[in-house]
C-alpha positions as CSV (number, residue, x, y, z in Angstrom):
1,X,42.1,-81.7,-79.0
2,X,43.3,-78.2,-78.1
3,X,46.0,-76.4,-80.0
4,X,49.5,-77.2,-79.0
5,X,53.1,-76.6,-80.0
6,X,56.1,-78.8,-79.7
7,X,59.0,-78.0,-77.4
8,X,61.4,-78.0,-80.4
9,X,59.3,-75.3,-82.2
10,X,59.1,-73.2,-79.0
11,X,62.9,-73.3,-78.6
12,X,63.3,-72.0,-82.1
13,X,60.5,-69.4,-82.0
14,X,61.3,-67.9,-78.6
15,X,65.1,-68.4,-78.9
16,X,65.4,-70.1,-75.5
17,X,67.5,-73.1,-74.4
18,X,65.8,-76.5,-74.3
19,X,67.3,-77.0,-70.9
20,X,65.5,-73.8,-69.7
21,X,62.2,-75.2,-71.0
22,X,62.8,-78.6,-69.4
23,X,63.7,-76.9,-66.1
24,X,60.4,-75.0,-66.1
25,X,58.6,-78.3,-66.5
26,X,60.7,-79.9,-63.7
27,X,59.9,-77.0,-61.4
28,X,56.2,-77.5,-62.1
29,X,55.9,-74.0,-63.8
30,X,54.8,-75.5,-67.1
31,X,52.6,-78.5,-67.8
32,X,53.3,-80.5,-70.9
33,X,51.7,-83.3,-72.8
34,X,53.9,-86.0,-74.3
35,X,52.8,-87.9,-77.4
36,X,55.1,-90.2,-79.4
37,X,58.1,-88.9,-77.3
38,X,57.4,-85.3,-78.4
39,X,56.8,-82.8,-75.7
40,X,54.0,-80.3,-76.3
41,X,52.9,-77.2,-74.6
42,X,49.2,-76.1,-75.0
43,X,48.7,-72.7,-76.6
44,X,46.8,-71.5,-73.5
45,X,50.1,-71.9,-71.5
46,X,52.1,-69.8,-73.9
47,X,51.7,-66.5,-71.9
48,X,53.3,-68.3,-68.9
49,X,56.2,-69.4,-71.0
50,X,56.7,-65.9,-72.4
51,X,56.5,-64.4,-68.9
52,X,59.1,-66.9,-67.5
53,X,61.4,-66.4,-70.5
54,X,61.3,-62.6,-70.2
55,X,61.9,-62.7,-66.4
56,X,64.8,-65.2,-66.9
57,X,66.5,-63.7,-69.9
58,X,65.8,-60.0,-69.5
59,X,65.8,-59.7,-65.7
60,X,68.2,-62.6,-65.1
61,X,66.0,-64.2,-62.5
62,X,67.0,-67.8,-61.8
63,X,64.6,-70.8,-61.7
64,X,64.0,-70.8,-57.9
65,X,63.3,-67.0,-58.2
66,X,60.8,-67.7,-61.0
67,X,59.0,-70.2,-58.9
68,X,58.8,-67.9,-55.9
69,X,57.5,-65.0,-58.0
70,X,55.0,-67.1,-59.8
71,X,53.6,-68.6,-56.5
72,X,53.4,-65.2,-54.9
73,X,51.6,-63.7,-57.9
74,X,49.1,-66.6,-57.8
75,X,48.5,-66.0,-54.1
76,X,48.1,-62.3,-54.7
77,X,45.5,-63.0,-57.4
78,X,43.6,-65.4,-55.2
79,X,43.6,-62.8,-52.4
80,X,42.4,-60.1,-54.8
81,X,39.5,-62.3,-56.0
82,X,38.6,-63.1,-52.3
83,X,38.7,-59.4,-51.5
84,X,36.3,-58.6,-54.4
85,X,33.9,-61.3,-53.2
86,X,33.9,-60.0,-49.6
87,X,33.5,-56.4,-50.8
88,X,30.5,-57.5,-52.9
89,X,28.9,-59.3,-50.0
90,X,29.6,-56.4,-47.7
91,X,28.0,-54.1,-50.2
92,X,24.9,-56.3,-50.4
93,X,24.6,-56.4,-46.6
94,X,25.0,-52.6,-46.5
95,X,22.3,-52.1,-49.1
96,X,19.9,-54.3,-47.0
97,X,20.4,-52.1,-43.9
98,X,19.8,-48.9,-45.9
99,X,16.4,-50.2,-47.0
100,X,15.3,-50.6,-43.3
């Protein structure tokens, strides 16, 4: 199984409120795994937790704001990937016409 860390450990390490963590889960911003009534976050999701904690505690962004920002950044990333794909295809087509 992948590496994981319990909610209780995260609260201590990152000095965040357990209710903040639970609200991130409720908003669908974090995915957890529950085993024996213990909530776990996968290590691969730690960067998201750190980002949300920084935005919330340092920039005082509320949970609905975190959700909006997170969704907008995901859409921006998808648009950037699509733009790179299209530019690559355009470049390939352009290269074909130069050979003629």
